[in-house]
C-alpha positions in Angstrom: 0.0 0.0 0.0 1.4 3.4 -0.9 1.9 6.2 1.6 -1.0 8.1 0.2 -3.5 5.2 0.4 -2.3 4.5 4.0 -2.6 8.1 5.1 -4.6 8.2 8.4 -7.9 10.0 8.0 -11.3 10.3 9.6 -14.7 10.7 7.9 -17.9 12.3 9.3 -21.4 12.1 8.1 -22.8 15.4 9.4 -21.4 15.5 13.0 -21.1 11.7 13.4 -17.8 10.0 12.9 -18.3 7.0 10.6 -14.8 5.8 9.9 -11.2 6.4 11.0 -8.5 4.4 9.3 -6.2 4.4 6.3 -7.5 6.6 3.4 -8.3 3.7 1.1 -10.3 1.9 3.9 -12.1 5.1 4.8 -13.0 5.7 1.1 -14.4 2.2 0.7 -16.3 2.5 4.0 -17.9 5.8 2.8 -18.8 4.1 -0.5 -21.0 1.6 1.4 -22.4 4.1 3.9 -26.1 4.9 3.5 -26.8 8.4 4.8 -28.5 11.6 3.8 -26.0 13.7 5.8 -23.1 15.3 3.9 -19.8 13.4 4.3 -16.5 15.0 4.9 -13.1 13.2 5.1 -10.3 14.8 7.1 -6.6 14.2 6.9 -5.5 13.4 10.5 -2.1 15.0 10.0 -3.4 18.4 8.7 -7.1 18.6 9.5 -7.7 19.4 5.8 -10.7 18.0 3.9 -9.7 15.3 1.4 -11.8 15.3 -1.8 -12.7 11.7 -2.8 -14.1 10.5 -6.1 -16.1 7.4 -5.2 -17.7 6.7 -8.5 -17.5 3.2 -10.0 -16.3 -0.1 -8.5 -14.0 -0.8 -5.7 -11.2 -1.4 -8.1 -11.8 1.9 -9.9 -11.8 3.8 -6.6 -8.5 2.2 -5.5 -7.0 2.9 -9.0 -7.9 6.6 -8.8 -6.5 6.9 -5.3 -3.3 5.1 -6.4 -2.8 7.4 -9.4 -3.4 10.5 -7.2 -0.9 9.3 -4.7 1.7 8.7 -7.5 1.1 12.2 -8.8 1.5 13.8 -5.3 4.7 11.7 -4.7 6.1 12.8 -8.1 5.3 16.5 -7.4 7.0 16.2 -4.0 10.2 14.7 -5.5 10.3 17.1 -8.4 8.7 20.5 -7.5 10.5 22.1 -10.4 9.9 20.0 -13.5 12.8 19.7 -15.9 12.5 21.9 -19.0 12.6 20.4 -22.5 16.3 19.9 -23.5 17.6 20.2 -20.0 19.9 17.3 -19.0 18.5 15.1 -16.2 20.0 15.4 -12.8 22.0 12.4 -11.5 20.2 10.4 -8.8 21.4 10.7 -5.3 21.4 7.9 -2.8 17.8 6.9 -1.7 18.8 7.2 2.0 16.4 7.8 4.8 13.7 9.1 2.5 15.8 12.0 1.4 13.9 14.4 -0.9 15.9 16.7 -3.2 14.4 20.2 -3.5 15.7 23.6 -4.5 17.3 25.9 -1.8 18.2 29.5 -2.6 21.0 31.0 -0.5 23.4 33.9 -0.8 27.1 33.2 -1.7 28.3 33.6 1.9 25.8 31.0 3.0 27.0 28.5 0.4 30.6 29.2 1.4 29.9 28.6 5.1 28.0 25.4 4.3 30.8 24.1 2.0 33.2 24.4 4.9 31.1 22.3 7.3 31.8 18.6 8.1 29.8 16.3 5.9 29.0 19.0 3.3 26.0 21.3 2.8 23.2 18.8 3.0 24.3 17.4 6.4 25.0 20.9 7.8 21.4 22.0 6.8 19.9 18.9 8.3 21.8 19.5 11.6 20.7 23.2 11.7 17.1 22.3 11.1 17.1 19.5 13.8 18.8 21.9 16.3 16.1 24.5 15.6 13.3 22.0 16.0 14.7 20.9 19.3 15.4 24.4 20.7 12.0 25.9 19.9 10.4 24.3 22.9 7.8 22.5 20.8 6.3 25.7 19.7 6.3 24.7 16.0 4.4 21.5 16.9 1.9 23.4 19.0 1.3 25.8 16.1 0.8 22.8 13.7 -1.7 21.2 16.1 -3.7 24.4 16.5 -3.8 25.0 12.8 -5.0 21.5 11.9 -7.6 21.6 14.7 -8.9 25.0 13.3 -9.1 23.6 9.8 -11.3 20.8 11.0 -13.5 23.0 13.2 -13.9 25.6 10.3 -15.1 22.9 7.9 -17.5 21.0 10.3 -18.3 23.1 13.4 -18.7 26.6 12.1 -22.5 26.5 12.8 -22.2 24.9 16.3 -23.0 27.1 19.3 -20.0 28.9 20.8 -17.8 28.3 17.7 -16.1 31.7 18.1 -15.4 31.2 21.8 -14.0 27.8 21.1 -11.6 29.1 18.4 -10.5 32.0 20.6 -9.6 29.6 23.4 -7.8 27.4 20.8 -5.4 30.1 19.7 -5.0 31.5 23.2 -3.7 28.1 24.3 -6.4 27.8 26.9 -7.1 24.0 26.6 -9.4 23.9 29.6 -11.7 26.6 28.2 -11.4 25.0 24.7 -12.7 21.7 26.0 -15.3 23.2 28.2 -16.9 25.3 25.5 -17.4 22.2 23.4 -19.2 20.2 26.1 -22.6 20.8 24.4 -21.3 19.8 21.0 -21.7 16.3 19.4 -19.3 13.9 21.2 -17.6 12.8 18.0 -16.8 16.4 16.9 -15.4 17.2 20.4 -13.4 14.1 20.7 -11.8 14.5 17.3 -11.0 18.1 17.8 -9.2 17.3 21.1 -7.3 14.5 19.4 -6.1 16.8 16.7 -4.9 19.3 19.3 -2.6 16.7 20.8 1.0 17.5 20.1 3.0 14.5 18.8 6.8 14.7 18.8 8.3 14.2 15.3 10.3 11.0 14.9 14.0 11.6 14.9 16.2 9.8 12.4 20.0 9.7 12.3 21.9 11.4 9.5 
């Protein structure tokens, strides 16, 4: 199964959660769900709505999802498509899921990177890892708040106290955030609280 098909996501029919699993499994569950309520599928990592084309047979749905995943993977590996006549770039080592993308720096930055042990790529990775560790988790907190807000905006905008809930969310007042949602449907409240949980990014060696 590709990374795209196995992407964790959650589907709601109205305000009721109907599935939470890998994307392909959720898509097929929705296909066989009988409901008059609008169905929305959310990416658990970003809180964004995932548009699904559920026409046709199971095989056709899986094929479309696979093709979409391949397109996204290709775009991620090659954000700047090669122009006609341009020589292809040599392949690097497929190590640790390394993705090659363009970085634009001033000459003094390249000079400093070139003087570092292990070369520019390893130096950049060390700098990024150090920054991630030294920000006290603030980046992860911001990511968690943003994905929670995306979900709430898409599904809970008409629920009572929505504005108070979002104010508490961005103020970092978790107790008030949870309290203001007590009258909301249980599935919506539970998923919003789950999205707000900060998970530490996995660390991999260089």
